[in-house]
C-alpha positions in Angstrom: 0.0 0.0 0.0 2.9 2.4 0.7 2.0 6.0 1.7 -0.8 6.5 -0.8 -2.6 9.8 0.0 -6.0 11.0 -1.0 -7.7 14.4 -0.9 -11.4 14.2 0.2 -13.5 17.3 -0.7 -16.9 17.3 0.9 -19.6 19.1 -1.1 -23.1 18.2 -0.2 -26.1 20.0 -1.6 -28.8 21.7 0.5 -26.8 24.4 2.2 -29.3 26.5 4.2 -27.2 29.7 5.0 -26.0 30.2 1.4 -27.9 28.4 -1.4 -25.6 26.1 -3.3 -22.6 27.6 -1.4 -20.1 25.0 -2.7 -20.7 26.0 -6.3 -21.6 29.6 -5.6 -19.3 31.9 -7.7 -16.4 33.7 -6.1 -14.9 35.9 -8.7 -14.9 33.9 -12.0 -15.2 30.4 -10.7 -17.4 28.2 -8.5 -16.1 28.1 -4.9 -15.1 24.4 -5.0 -12.8 25.0 -8.0 -10.2 26.8 -5.8 -9.9 23.8 -3.4 -9.5 21.4 -6.3 -6.9 23.6 -7.9 -4.9 23.9 -4.6 -5.0 20.2 -4.0 -3.9 19.5 -7.6 -1.0 22.1 -7.5 0.3 20.8 -4.2 1.3 17.5 -5.9 0.7 15.7 -2.6 -2.2 13.5 -3.6 -2.5 10.3 -5.6 -6.2 11.1 -6.1 -8.5 14.0 -5.5 -12.1 12.9 -4.7 -15.2 14.9 -4.2 -17.9 13.4 -2.0 -21.3 14.8 -3.1 -25.0 14.0 -3.4 -25.5 16.4 -6.3 -25.2 15.7 -10.0 -24.6 19.5 -10.6 -21.7 19.5 -8.1 -20.3 16.3 -9.6 -20.3 17.8 -13.1 -18.5 21.0 -11.9 -16.0 19.1 -9.8 -15.1 16.8 -12.7 -14.7 19.9 -15.0 -12.1 21.3 -12.7 -10.2 18.0 -12.5 -11.5 16.1 -9.5 -12.8 12.5 -9.5 -16.4 11.7 -8.4 -16.5 7.9 -8.6 -19.6 7.5 -6.4 -22.5 9.6 -5.1 -22.8 10.2 -1.4 -25.9 8.5 0.0 -28.6 10.9 1.1 -28.5 9.7 4.7 -24.8 10.9 4.9 -25.7 14.3 3.5 -28.0 15.8 6.1 -27.4 19.0 8.0 -26.5 17.0 11.1 -24.5 14.2 9.4 -21.1 13.9 11.1 -17.9 13.8 9.0 -17.2 10.2 10.0 -20.1 9.0 7.9 -19.1 10.4 4.6 -15.4 9.8 5.2 -15.9 6.2 6.1 -18.2 5.8 3.1 -15.6 7.3 0.8 -12.6 5.2 2.1 -14.6 2.0 2.2 -15.9 2.5 -1.3 -12.4 3.1 -2.6 -10.9 0.2 -0.8 -13.7 -2.1 -2.1 -12.8 -1.0 -5.6 -9.1 -1.6 -5.3 -7.8 1.8 -4.0 -6.4 1.6 -0.5 -5.1 4.8 1.0 -2.9 5.2 4.1 -3.4 9.0 4.6 -6.4 11.3 3.8 -6.8 15.0 4.0 -10.2 16.7 4.2 -10.2 20.0 2.2 -13.4 21.9 2.5 -14.6 24.1 -0.4 -15.5 26.9 2.0 -11.8 27.7 2.5 -10.9 29.0 -0.9 -7.7 30.9 0.1 -5.9 27.8 1.2 -2.8 27.6 -1.0 -0.9 24.6 -2.3 1.9 25.9 0.0 -0.5 25.7 2.9 -1.2 22.0 2.2 2.6 21.3 1.8 3.4 23.0 5.1 0.7 21.0 6.8 2.0 17.7 5.4 5.5 18.5 6.4 4.3 19.0 10.0 2.1 15.9 10.0 5.0 13.7 8.8 7.3 15.1 11.4 5.3 14.4 14.5 3.8 11.2 15.8 0.0 11.7 15.9 -3.4 10.3 14.9 -4.3 13.5 13.0 -3.7 17.1 12.3 -6.3 19.9 12.3 -6.1 23.5 11.2 -6.7 26.1 13.9 -6.5 29.8 14.4 -6.3 32.1 17.5 -9.8 32.4 19.0 -11.0 36.1 18.9 -14.4 35.5 20.6 -13.0 33.9 23.7 -15.0 31.0 25.3 -14.3 32.4 28.8 -16.6 35.3 27.8 -19.4 33.0 26.6 -22.5 32.2 28.7 -25.3 29.6 28.9 -28.8 30.6 30.1 -30.2 28.2 32.7 -33.5 28.9 34.5 -33.4 32.6 33.5 -29.8 33.0 34.9 -26.5 33.4 33.2 -23.9 30.6 33.8 -20.3 30.8 32.4 -20.0 28.4 29.5 -16.4 27.7 30.6 -16.1 27.6 34.4 -12.4 27.5 35.0 -11.1 27.7 38.5 -8.2 30.0 37.6 -8.7 33.8 38.0 -7.6 36.8 36.1 -5.7 39.9 37.4 -6.7 40.9 41.0 -8.6 37.6 41.3 -11.3 38.7 38.9 -13.4 36.0 37.1 -12.1 35.3 33.6 -15.3 36.6 32.0 -14.5 40.0 33.6 -10.9 40.0 32.6 -9.2 41.6 29.6 -8.6 39.5 26.5 -4.7 39.6 26.8 -4.9 38.2 30.3 -7.0 35.2 29.2 -5.6 31.7 28.5 -4.5 31.4 24.8 -7.3 29.4 23.0 -7.5 28.2 19.4 -10.5 27.4 17.3 -10.6 25.0 14.4 -11.3 26.3 10.9 -12.2 24.7 7.7 -8.8 24.9 6.0 -7.8 21.3 6.3 -7.5 18.1 8.3 -5.0 15.2 7.8 -5.3 11.8 9.3 -4.4 8.2 8.9 -7.0 5.8 7.5 -6.1 3.6 10.5 -7.4 6.5 12.8 -10.9 6.1 11.3 -10.8 2.3 11.6 -9.4 2.4 15.2 -11.4 5.2 16.8 -14.4 5.5 14.5 -13.8 9.3 14.2 -11.6 11.5 12.1 -9.3 12.7 14.9 -8.2 9.9 17.1 -6.6 10.6 20.5 -3.5 12.6 19.5 -4.2 15.7 17.4 -1.5 18.2 16.4 -2.3 21.8 15.7 -1.6 23.4 12.3 -1.9 27.2 12.8 -3.1 28.9 9.7 -1.7 32.3 8.7 -3.3 35.4 7.2 -6.1 34.4 4.7 -5.4 30.6 4.8 -8.2 29.9 7.3 -10.8 32.3 6.1 -14.1 30.4 5.9 -17.1 31.3 3.7 -20.4 30.2 5.2 -22.8 33.2 5.2 -23.6 35.9 2.6 -21.6 38.5 4.5 -18.5 36.2 4.1 -18.7 36.5 0.3 -18.9 40.3 0.6 -15.9 40.4 2.9 -14.0 37.9 0.7 -14.4 40.1 -2.4 -13.2 43.2 -0.4 -10.1 41.3 0.8 -9.4 40.1 -2.8 -9.8 43.6 -4.1 -7.4 45.2 -1.6 -4.9 42.4 -1.9 -5.3 41.1 1.7 -6.4 37.7 0.4 -5.4 35.8 -2.8 -7.1 32.9 -4.6 -5.3 30.0 -6.3 -4.8 30.8 -10.0 -7.1 28.7 -12.2 -5.9 28.6 -15.8 -9.2 27.2 -17.1 -12.2 28.8 -18.7 -14.8 29.4 -15.9 -17.5 26.7 -15.8 
């Protein structure tokens, strides 16, 4: 089997916040095209697969060079479907059809500013540290220590840490720089061993290493306002898209 590596790009239909978000246009091309292009240009992957339940997405993905050898079952394409379902379905289908992969990377279409260099940097890190998986993260700006639950009409801290801030103040009443450094996952990428899925029945396993994204790499498009901001960032040069030398679909 060797170290065969596959890119898995999830692109189900039925997005509620932005209709058809995975194939919604960003500049000249459908959103998913930029992820396919980055995966291809990284030269990391033996195969680039799109998992979708949509014939339209399949056609667009294949136009930009990805493979769609199967359709995702509808029960794995619901709003609440966990990643493990479609990942396991993809890997099992490929194995049953003679393609056995040791390593997979999930590259979500909603992260179009992820570069080939981002993928290469992540794989260099993944291959240098013993782990079950790697996950892209960025520094958390909305700190969980300042988040609350409402229980019986009263506010309860979402994170109830025993440690205190300056002058013994509760963390929710402390300034951001004095709070514990916290990272939040983003949609840029995940890398894991196929064995992790088989052993733990999830995509992370027990030992997860952080891949800290920089600048625009972790920017995620999920709501209409994200598209507006993405276009502004592209226009002022703050964010750059992978170059696609192909006529727009």
